[in-house]
N, C-alpha and C positions, 0 to 999 in steps of 0.2 A: 942820619944819627941813628935811626931804627936797623938798618942792617949791621950798623957796626956792635959790639960788646963790651960791654964792662969799661975798660980803661979806656978804649975810642971814645965812646960817647961822654965819659968825662970829662977828655981830652976837648973834644968838639964843644963841650958846655964850659970851658975853660976860654976858648978861643972866640966864640960865638959874640961874648960881648964886648969883644975888640974891636972885633970888624963894626958892630953897629957902632960903636965907639967913631971911630975912623970916619963910619959913612956919616955921623953927623944926625941932626933931628930935623934935615929936608926931605925932601923927598926922595932922595934914595935910600937912607937910613928906613924912611917907613916902608919903602917895597921889601928891602930886607928883614926886615920885624915881620911882614905879612906872612914872607914867605916859610921863614925859619918857626915863627908859632906853632904852628902845628905837628911839627916835628917835635920841638920841645915837650909839648904839651902831651904827646904819645910816649914818650921816652920816662917821663915826670907819672903819670898815670899807668905806667904799666909795672906791674907788681913783680913779674919776675926779673926787671933790670935790676942791677944792680943798687946799693943805696948810694954808694959814690956819684954813679949814671945822675941819680934820680936828682939829688942833692946838687951837682953841677947843673943839669939842666934847669931846675928851678931858681936857683942862683940867677943864670944867664936869661930866663924868661924874664925877671924880675927887671934886672939890668937893661936888658934891650927894651923892655915893656917903657923905663923910665926915662931912656936917653931917645928913641924913635918914633913913639905910638904917637898917633895924632889926636886918636879917638879918647877921651881922658877916662873912659869905663875900663 
């Protein structure tokens, strides 16, 4: 995600919840979420990222967290 720009980041943010959904709420889904979370957060907090990329990553983070995060916090 960080190496892409604008539209690529936004598209990745659209696809990642689908990946989490496909992997499910088991150990595989949790591992995918754990590996994606830092990337999503880095784009989300990057003030130079495009608004569409930030919005897409925020949605992806929320959806993946809802689907696959084992830790309730």
